[in-house]
N, C-alpha and C positions, 0 to 999 in steps of 0.2 A: 767962723763957726757960729756965730750968734744965730744964725737961721736955722741951723739944724738943733742948736741946744732949746730954741724955742718952740721948734716942732714936737720935741720930746716932752717938754713941759706941759704942751697944750694937748698931749693925748688924753683919750678917756681913760684914765687909768682905774677908776671903779670898774669900768666894763671889762677892761684887760684883765684885771684881778680876777674877777667873776669867772670869765672864761677858762684862765688858768687853774683856777680851783675845780672848775666843772668838767673841763675836757682836756686838760694838760697842753692846750695850744690855741693861738691866735694868729691871725694874720693882720698885720697893721700896714694898711694901705700908704702908698706913697711916700715913705719916707725919705728917698733918696729922689732927686731930679735926673733925667734922663743923661744930662751931661756930668752929672757926679758918677753915675753907673759907667758911662763911657770912658771916665778918667781912670776908674779902677781897673777896667778890663784892659784899656792901653797900657798900664803898668805892668800888667803880667809878663809881657815880653821883656821887661828890663833887668838885668843883671843884678843890680843893686837891691838892697832893702828886704831879703830874703835870707832866711838861714837854712832852708832845706827843700828839696823838691822831692816829690813822692810819686813815682810811677805805682799807679794802683795793682797792675796786673802781677807786678812782681811779688806783691805781699798777698795776693789773693782778696783783695779789697774789693775789686771790681775792674772798670777798663776805663781810664782817664788818668788825670794827673792831676796835683795840687801842690801848692808851694805855702809853706810856713811863712809868715813875715818875720822878720827880727825886730827887736828893739832899737831905737824908738819907733813906734808904729805911726804911720802917717797920721796928719791931724785930724782929718776926718774919721778914720776909724777908732783912734785914740777918744775922740770927743763922744761917740756912740757909746763905746765901750764902758767908759766913765760915767755918762750921764744916764744910761739906762740902769746900771747896777744899783743904785739907791732904791728904786722903786721895786726892783725885782727880789732886794735883799728881805724886805718887806714880806713878799709873798713866800720866799724860801723859808724862813723862821716860822710863818704861820704852818707851813708843811711839816717841818721838822716837830714843831710842838706837838700836831694833830698825830703824829707817828710817833712820839714819846722819844725821838732822837736827841740825845743832851748835847746840841750843839748848835750856837748861834752864829750870825752872819753879822759881820761889822757894817753898820750904814755906808762906811767910806770904802771904796773899791782899793785904794791905796794900802789899808790896813789888812785887807784880804788878801792883797798880792803879799804881803810882808809875811803874812801866815803861810802862805805857799813857799815861799822862800826859805823859812824855818824848817820846813819839811823837805827841802832838797829839789823844790819845783820852781825853776826861774827861767825857763825858756818860754818864749811868747807861744801861744797856741792859736792866734788868729790866722785864718788861711783863706786864699782864694784857689777855687775849683774850677777846671776846665774839661768839659767833655765834648767829642765829637761824637759821629754818628754811631752808633753801635755802644755808646760808652754807659756805662751805670756805676753805682755804688750801692755794695751790699748791706745789709741790714747790721747797724753798729751803734755803740754808745761811745761817747767821746770822753774817756776818763784817762786822765794821764797821770796817775799817781794816787797816793792816799787822800789828798786833800782835792776836794772838786766843789763844784758849784751846780746845783739841780736844775739850772735853765741856760739855754743856750738860744742864740739867732743866726738865721740864715737870711741873706739880702739877695735877691734875685737881680741879676745884672743884664739879661738880655729879656726880649718879650716872647713868650710863648705864641706859638702857631705863626710867628713872624721870623724871629731868630732861629727858632730851632722847633721840631714837634717831639711828642715824647718828652721823658726827661720830668716827671711828675715827682714831686716831693712826698714821699711814702712815712708815715709813721705806724708803727704797729703797737698795741697795747696789749699785756698779757696780765689778764686778771688770776689769780691764784685757782688752780684746779678747774681751768676752763680755758677755751681755746682763744687764740688770740684774734683780734680784732684789727684790720687793716684800714687805714686813713689815708686817703690819696687827695692831695692840694695842687694846686697850680697857681701859686703865686705868680703877678704881673710884675715887669719890670720895674725896680724901685720899690718894691714892696718887701715887708719884712716878716718872716714866720717866727714867733717865739714859739718855743717848745720846751718839754721835760727832757732834760739829759738822760737820766736813767729810770726815774720814778716819780710817780704823783701818790698824793692820799686819796683815798676815796673812803666814803662813809659806807658801811654796812651794819648788819643788824648787832655785830658784837665790837662796833667802834670803828676805829680808820684802820684800813690795811695798804699795802703798796700795790700799787698798778705799775708794772715794769715796761718800759718804753724804748724802743729803738726806732731808729731814722735810716733813710737811705734814699737812693734816686732810681727811677725806673729807666728802662734803656731809652737812650736819644734814638729816634729813629730817623733825624735828619737835623742838620745844621750844627751851630755849637751853641752850647750852654754854659754860661759862666755863673758863678755865685761866690758869695761874701760869706764865710762862717766865723761868727766871733763868739769864743768860748771866754768864759769869765774867769778860770782858772788857767795857771801856768802848768807847763809840763818839767817832768823830770830830765836830767840831762841824759 
């Protein structure tokens, strides 16, 4: 895991922080190798290591399916989750201060997860998603209880226009008393999208206000699309 840890440390965290402050999302190129992506996809068919499978159509979430990993997480996923968190906690604390929210995040992910457990949230939320032709994911926010972390990541495991077409990653931003803005992203295989889970601050004439955000996936027109979602808070039982 030393290679992925070094990659995360070597990222331009100043530029990432600025992008999150100004737009609420950023694409980080080529965090995973092709072989790492393929290994994660191959594991989708295994029966072990997951706590739950969700068929989206049954819940009107879209068309496709996803699986929640169970603890302990695979080493690669655990490393990304724990190594990203301290950098993101700094951004999250700045956001909450700007919005006068009296809550701060510990710099250690294990401390934040202990906070989740004290509120009855102890189930893993990392998931891997699979879409085939016609698949899509409706706009939503990944909130699993009272405790949440305001940022999350998605890692693309297939190559757009080669393994699948369509299936763009969609973000919407809702400014109070204004219409929503749609943002359409096409991350490449191995790239990571960091984005706001439910809101981000934006400065206006009267101070900072919340810009509410949702995310989803547009319809896949051909092929198969796999993605890994890493959420930093845990879920209620």
